[in-house]
N, C-alpha and C positions, 0 to 999 in steps of 0.2 A: 913461237914457240910451238913443240909437237904436242898435240892435245891427246893424240890415239898412243899414248905411250905402254910399253909391257908395263908388268908389276913391278920390275928390277928398275927399270928405269925411272917410274915414278918414287920408288923408295930413294934412289939415288934423289934425285930430284928436293924430296921431301926432306931429305938428311943435309944436301950440302948447297942447293941453291940460297942464292941471298933473301934474306927475312922479307924484303920489301916483294922480290918476286914472288915468293910464298902466296902473299895478300895481293896481287896483282893476277893471279892467275889463278885464284883459287874460286873464281866462279866458274871456270874451263872446267874442272876439275867435281865428279860426283862423289860426294859424301861413303857411298857404300864403293869405289874404288880405293879411296884410303881406309876402308874397312879392312878392305881383302889384304892390303897389305900389311895392317897391325896383325892381322892374324896369323898371315906367315912367316914375322917376323917378330916376334914375341921382344927376343932380344935389342930390336930398335925402337919398341911402342914407345917408351918413355921420351927417348929424344924428338921424335918426330911430331906425338903431341904436343911437348911446348912449344915447338915452333911455329903451331897453328892458330890461328886467333879462336877467341871463344867462341863466339856462333858458330864456327866450323865444326868444333870440338863437338858443341851443341849437337848440331846436325849429324854427326858419325855415330852419337850417342843414343841419336832416334833410329836411326838402322840398323845399330846392333839388336841382337838378341837380349835377352831379358838380364839372364847371367852377365852377360857381356858387359852390361848397360853401368851395373856397379863398378866392375874392376875398374873400366876405365875412368869413372867419373873420381874414383879414388886415387888415381895416380896423382894430383894435385892437392895443392895447399887448400886450407878452410877459405881463405879469400875467393881463390881461383875456383873452388868449388860453389861457390855462391852465386858468381858471374855466368859460370855456363849455365846453371839453375835457371837463371833468369831467363835465359835464351831460349831454355827448349822448351818445346808445347805441352798444354796443359795434359794431355790424353798419355804421352809418352812418357811425363811424370809418373802420372796416374800407374802405368803400368809399372815402371820401375819399383815405386813403393808398395804396392801389391804384392811384390814376392818378395821383400824384405822381412828381415824379421823387427818387430816393431820398435825396437832400439834405434835400430839404423835407420828404420824410415822417420824416426820423432828428428835424428839428428841433423837428415837434411830439410827437415820442414822449419826447422829452426834457422834455418842460414836464409831461408828464404819473407821477400817481403810477406806482410799480415795479411792483406788482400789476399797474393796468390797462394799462401797457405789455404787460407779458410777454402778457395776454389777448389785446392786438389783435395780437402779433407774430403769436401763434400761428394766429389767426381770418387772417390776411395769409400764411400757410404753406399754406393751403388753396386749392385751384382757385376763381376766383372766378365762377364759372360753376356752381358744385354746390351743396348744400345745406349744406355747412358754407362756404364761401364766402360764402352770403349770411344766415347764423343771426345771432342774438342771443345772448350769453351771458347776459344779465339773465331768468331765471327761476325760480320756485320749485320746490324739488325738497322733500320731506319724507319720512319715513322712514314704514313700513307700523306701526311701534310708536308710534306717537305719537299721541294721543286727540283728539277735536274741538277741548278747551280749549286743548293745547298748540299744537296747530295754529293755532288762532285768535292765540293771544299770539306765535305766531312771526311772521305776518304783520301783525300789529301793529308790530313791531321793524323788519321787512325787508321787507316790500310794497311798499310805495312804490318803494321803488330799484329794481323789475322792472318790466320790460315788459309783463309779462299773467298776474293771476294769478287769470282766468276757471278757466284749466285747471292743476291742480296737478299735478305728476306724481311720482308715487312711487318711489323709488330704494331696494336696498337697503344692505350697509354698502360693497359696491365699486362703487358709484356705477351699477350695473346698472337700468336701467328695469323697474320690475316691472307698473306700469299707471299711472291715473290717476282722480282724482275731480274732479267741478267745484264751482265755489264755493257753488252753489245746494245742492247736496246738504250743503256743509257747514254751513250758518248754520240747517240745517232740522232738524239732528241734536242728539241732547243732550250735553252737552259730555265724557261718559265713553265716548262710543261710540270705538271704535278707528279709526283711519284702514285699517286691512286689512280691517274688514266693508265700508266703502264702495267699494273699490279696481274698477275697471275694469279686467282685463287684457287685453283684446282693442284696446290701443291702438295705432296705426298709427305704427311708428314708421322714418323716413326713414334711409337710410345716408347717413353722410356725403358719399361721392363721388359720389351720385346727381345725375343734370344737371337744371339748376334749371328747364328745361323741362318734366322730368318731376313735379318737385316741385308744379307750377302746375297741374298734371292732376291730381295726387294732392288738390289744393284744390279743384278742381273738383268732382271723385268723390266723396268725401266730405262737403263744405259745411263743414268746420273753420275755426274762426279761429286755432288755431295748431296747429301739429304738431313733435313732439320730433326731433329730430336725434342719431343714435348711432351708435358705431363698431363696428367690426366683431364686438366681444366685447358688442354692445348697451349700451354705458356710455351714458350721459345726457352727450352736449356741449353742447347748446342747443337752442333752438326757433326755427321759421322760424313768422312771424306774417303774417295775410292781405294786408295793406297791403304787405309785402315783395313777395309774389307778385304782387297785381296790376298792382306796377309792372313786374315781371317780365314776365306776359303782354303788357303795352301795348309793350314795348319786346320783345320777338321779335315778335308781328303789325308792327310797326315794321321792323325789319330784314327780316322776310319781303315786306313791300309791296315796300320799297327793293328789294332783290336782284330778285325778278322782273320789276322795273324797268330792271335793270342799272345802279343807281347804289349806292353805298355808303353803309349804313346808318349811317354818321356824318356824311353830309352834311346839312347845316341850311339851312333855308329863307331864314336870315339871314348865311349862311354867306359867305365871301370868293369872290372872281373865282376865285383858284386851287384852293382846296378843292373847289369845283366843278368845275373841268376834271380836275382831279389823280382825281375820285370818277369822272366822265363817260366821258372819254375812249379809258381802256383797253377797256371793252366795248364801244364804238363801233367800234376800230378791229377786234377779234374779228368784230364785226356787218359789219364794211366785209368782211372775207376771206370771211365764209358768205355775202356779197352776189356776190361775184364768183365764188365754186363755182357758185352758183342760173344765175348769167349765162353761165357756161360751156354749161352745159345747154344753155341756150337760143343759143349760138354752132353747136353742132352743128348744128341743125337751122334754121339761116339760110336756107338754099336754100328749105326749105319755106315759109318766111315770107315770102319775096319772092314765092312762087307765090302762096300765098294771105294776103294781107295783113289780111284781118280775125282771122286767128288772135292777130297783135300785140294787137288791142283787147280780148281776151277772155282771154289770158294772163294777167295779172294778178288779175285773178277769179278763176280757179283757184287761185292761190298764197294769197292774200289770204283767203279761206274758208276754206283748209286750214290757214292757220297761226288764225285765226279759233276751228275749232273745236278744233284742237290746244292753244291756251289754255286753251279752257272746262276739259276732259280735264285738263289740267294743274295749274290753279288747284284744281280737285277735289282731286287725289292728294295735290298740294305738301301743303295742307291737312289731309286725312286723317293724311298721314306726322307730320304737326308736333301733333297733336291725337291719336295712338293710335288714330284710328277705323280706319286700314287695317293689317291684322294679318295674320300666316300664314294662320289660321283663313278668313278672309272675300278673300283676294287673287285667289283662280281666279272666284269668282263676282262680284266687279268687275269683273274683266279681260274676262270673257264680257258684262257691263251694258255696258261702254266699248264693244264691239265693235259689240253690238245699238246702238247710240246713233248710231256713226257710219253702219253701214248705213240706219238708218231715217232720220235727218237727209241722209245723202248722198245719198239716192234724192230723197228733198222737193227738196233744192235743186236736184239735179241734173234732176229733172224741169222744174223752174223756169228754169232756165237753157237748160237744152237747146230748150223753146219761144222762148225770147228769141231764141237763137242760129239754129233755124231761122226765124223771122219775120225775122231782122236780115239774114241772106242769101240766104235762101228757097231754102234745102237741107235734108234732113232730115237727110242725112248729117254736115252741120255738125255742127248742134243734139244728133245721137247721141256722136257724139266728145266733146262737151265734156261734156255729160251725164255720161258715162262716166267721163270723166277727171275731174270734181269727184266721182262717186261713189268712186272708190279712194282719192283722196286726202283726205276726207274721214276713210274708215275707217283710213286709214294716219297721217293727224293722231291721230286716237284712239287709235292704239297706240302713238305715237312718246308721246303725252300722259300715257300709261297707265307704260308701260316705261322711260323715261328717267329720271325722279325715281328709281325703283326702281333702277336702274340704278347712278345718282349715289351715293343713299343707301347702297349697298352698298358703293362703293370711298371710301366715307366723306368723300364732296365734297357742300356743303349743296345740296341738290335746290332750295333755291328760287334759289341764287346762277347756276346755269350751266342750268339746264333749259330756260328758254323761248330761248336760242341755237340749244342744238340739235333741239330741234321747230321753229323757225321753218326751220331749215336741210332739215330731212328735209322739211317740206311744200312747200317754194320747188322745191326740187330735183325731187322725185318728182312734183309739180304741173306742172311744165314738162315732165318725162321723158313722163309718162302724155298731157298733150294734143298735145304736137308728135308723140311717138312712133305713136299712134293716127293725127293728121293726116298723118304722112309715109306711112304704110300704105295709108290709103285718099285718098289727094292725088290718084289720078285722078279720085276719086268729087267731088273739092271744087272743082278747076278749072272 
């Protein structure tokens, strides 16, 4: 069997191969590859899905985007849906139900076994963007009094039902987390060895209400494949796995990129016209008012511009370069805040570094644009005015790029969402003010 099939070859195989062949080779085909085929061949989706085993359909739904999960599930009869749901992991089911209308969610919960429905309802009670909201309840927990032999026998019975058995979490009689042992250690020790002799007590537990972005940073820092989630009493609630975290980090990065561009994070490249307009128009309106504010500053110096028309040519350069410098600082600071790299200990150092960057880059760009202005107008004072204005605006830009996101975070507004609007306003308004203000003061030397 050729395993590195193209999408077209895989489509034909799933559609036309004997059912027994599909079942036999399914372990060699990743659910994501099947999902790609389903996305690109909507007309064949139902036929392909009906030829797949229920556990594979559950894996495909697990890999799908949230809006796709429900669509795929609804392709099947009520009985088939019940069987597929039983194969799905608790965290993926929670993601699915959390995005549905209450009536739709209740219909799916009604098809589940009572115990499974109770677990999922409990998961739905947690905030979706916290550790508990993304955790799975399928994990292996063992008692420290067990022996290696008893643990291996336990895994043979229950291990297949759980999401991960590489890390085995040790709990006491009150379900409190005591430590972890690794499967490699388990299979290399004698049968009569006590689990308590193998336990690593310095296990990193994540509090249930920890923000999912912080969970991602923990995984990055420690390099774990799984991490346990605990309540305030250190009782083990579930586990977060690295595949969930990778999705979170991707979503958070996409969200920040969208927000820095003034676009709603829910907008997709193939979304509808109405969705795109609703996503972008509010921020464009806000930008319009900030642009009017900048223009009003220019209006104050209308008389100066009439006397020295060349000022109008160079005004956008001062404001534009300030905006670029501010965006550079802003990007670094927002990223630093998101990754936890900017903290109370290094804030002062970073602040003065950014001011230094503003002075150095502002001086360099100021000299260059000053020379250009001098050559353009043939007047040294003109070059001096634009050069100094450029220097001051780029210093202001780096300060604004640093302070604005910190202030927004302090008042609990997402820095990635609103920072760019305010930073650009600062650089436009003050850029025009510095340039035209100096020109007004020195107008006699410019005419």
